[in-house]
C-alpha positions, 0 to 999 in steps of 0.5 A: 526509476519505476519498475515495469510492474509499477508501470503496469500498475499505474495503467491498471490497478488490477494487474497482479504483477509485482517485482519483489526487488521493488519497494513500491511493488512490495508495499502495493502487494501488502496493502492489498491484504487490508484489513487482514493484518495476519494476511499482511504478515504472511505476504511480508514473510513471502516477500522477505524470502527473496534474496533482493527484497527490501529489508523488513525494516524498510518494508514495514516503515513504508507500509506504515507510512502508506497506511497513515497517508490512506487514513488521513486521506480517508479522514479528510473525506469523511470529516464533515465541514464545520457550519456545513448544511445538507438542507436544500 
């Protein structure tokens, strides 16, 4: 089930609404700090202060997985096609 903050983010990425009990919300907030790893760690520290927040291990694993997905998607966009040509 999706939390209300995730539902709002699905409609508009600029909502700024996060629920720290929700793992996707915590990951989404952490990803907004790209590429500043120091700021990302500050965000994670703030999230972990909440009693019902995901564990550090769970959050870090999800953030790492999201980074990998983003990197592979970016690589597939920027990788030139073999034998391709830009000539007209």
